[in-house]
C-alpha positions, 0 to 999 in steps of 0.5 A: 499500499502506497503513502499519500501525503497529508491534506495540505488544508486540514493536515488530515492523514486520511487521504486517497487517490481518486484519479488524477487527484488526491482527496482528503476524506475528512475536509473533501479538498482535492489537489494534484500530487505534483502540487502537493510536492511543490507545496511541501518543499515551500512549506518548510520554508514558512509562509507560502504566498502565490500571486494570480498565476500561482507563482510563489512570492517572497519578501522583496519581490516586485509585483504588478497589479492586475486590475484597478483597486478602488481605495477607500478615502481616496478619489482615485483607484490604484491603476492595473499595471502599477508596479510595487517594489519591495513587498513584504509578506504577512499572515492573513486575507490581505497577505502583502504589506507594501508601499504603493506610489501616490497612495502610501503603505497598503495591504494587498491580496495576492490574487490581484497581483502578478510577479514581475 
């Protein structure tokens, strides 16, 4: 009997192969076996944050905004294509801490950026 990796979502050891994907028996999460190997290697390093294309981000990276983002308290929005240098990764829903030119300190969601 082969050993399957634990679920990346809930860390349950009760996983099984369901065709091309691995499935967790407890939470129902499905993922590709190759994806699990990449995430295992990255999780040893700590916090894993991915951009809109699935590229793993690191502290100090430069990213580009992929869509116009409205900002509360400002009459204008952050335009798509704006580059943000020297990001810092943090825990939470908004997992990128940075400074945006013309706006100051911001926290952004990684799904709205791509690595440059």
